[in-house]
N, C-alpha and C positions, 0 to 999 in steps of 0.2 A: 865539195868540202868547203868548210868555212875558213877563209883566209885569215881571219882574226885569230884563230886558234894556232895556226902554224907559225913556227918560229922563222922560217925562211920562205920568202915568196916563191922561190924556185920549186919548193915541195909540191905546189899545186900542179905542176906539169909532169910529175913523176908517175909512172905506172909500175906494175909488178913484173913487167917483162913483156915480150911479144905475145900477142893473143894467138892461140893455136886452136884450130877447129878439131873436133874429135869425131871420128867415125867408128861406130861400134859394129863388130861382126855379128851377123844374125845367127850363125852356128859356130860351134867350136871347131877349130882347125887343128888336126893332129898330124904329126909327121906320117907320111905314107908307109905302110907295112909295119908300123911299130906296135900297134895295139890290136891287131887282128882285124877281122871283117866287121864293119859297122852295120848295125841293124837299121832297117828303114824306120822312120818315125811312124807311130801308130801301133796299137796292140792288136795282134792277130790271135784268135782263139785256136788252140790246137785241138785236134780231134780227140785225143785221149782225155783231155780236161773236160770237154763237153760231155763225152760219154760217162765219165766218172760222176759228173753232176747229175745226169739223168738217172743213173743207177742209184745214187744216194737218195734222190727224190722218190723213186719208185719204192725203195726199201722203207723209207720213212712213212709213206702212205700205207704200205702193207702192215707195218708194225702198229700204226695208229688204228687201222681197221680191226686187227686182231684183238687189241686191247679193248676197243669199243665193244666188240662182240662178247668178250669175256667179262668185262666189268661195267659196261654201259647200262642200257636200260635193263632193269631186272624185272622179272615177272611179279615179284613180291614187293611192290613199291607202296609204302604207307603214306598217308596224307592226313594230318590232324584236321578235324572239322571244328572241334571245340571241347569245352568241358563245362559241367554244371558248377554252381556255387559250392565250393568244398566245405566239408565239415572238419572237425578235429580228428575224425576217425577214418574218413574216406574221401576220395575224389572220383567223380564219374567222368570218364574220358570218352569222347565220341570221335571215331576215326574211320577212314576209308582205306581199304587195301585191295590191290588187284591180285586175284588168285586164279591160276590157270584151272581149266576144267579138270575135275577128278582129283585135285590136289587139296592139301590143307596147309595153311600158313600158321606158323608159330610166331607171335608178335610179343615183344617185350615192352610193357608200358611202365612209365615212371612218373611220379609226382614229385614236384620240387616246391620248396617254400620261397618266401620273398627274397631271401639272400642267395638262392640258387642251390641250397643244400638238398640232397635227395632225402625225401621223407617216406617214400614207399615205392615198391616195384611189384609188378605182377606179370607173369607169362600167361598169355591166352592163346587158344587155338581157334583159327577161323577157317571153317570149311568153305569150299567154293560153292557158289550158287549155281543153279541149273543154267547151262550155257556159258559159264565162266564170266570173267569181267570183274568189275569192282563190287565189293561187299562193304556196306556201311554197318559198323559195329559200335555198340555202346556198352562199355564195361566199367566196373568200379575197381578202384585200386585202394587197398587198405593203407592208411598212413599212420605215422607215429605222432604227427603234429599237423596243424592246418597247412594245407598245400595252397599254392597260388598258380602254378603252371603245370599242365599235363603234357607229356611227350610220348611219342611212339619212337623208341630208340632203334628198333630194327624189326624186320619181318623176314622170315626165311622158311623154306620148306621143312615140313616135319620129317624127322628121321635122318 
């Protein structure tokens, strides 16, 4: 401390009281028998909890597999290849669809203008080729105005 600031020179020798060292306890100390049995530190996994987690995991995998089989890869999956330069009255759409052997696919085609409005639709039937697999189809869609984009909205089995 700066002695020029203090009013009394004896103030330089004063302290706040006797210095006490402090020792902290590492664990809480409770009175014996008052709060029941204390657990040992560390988490132990109980068998029912582990079994419940395994069962939930197996059920989740089973449900995922079932939904994939029902809604996953379909046999009638269309893929747009392109379209020709549209006119004011029609748009020619070229697409590819996978059709199983002996089946026929019914596909819904759509033409849209630059703003995204639908200007024409057409349903076409695509028979399977010999040996099954993908069939490439070129079909025209009549439009009410000049289209800019051709889509295959869906393909599904006939009937």
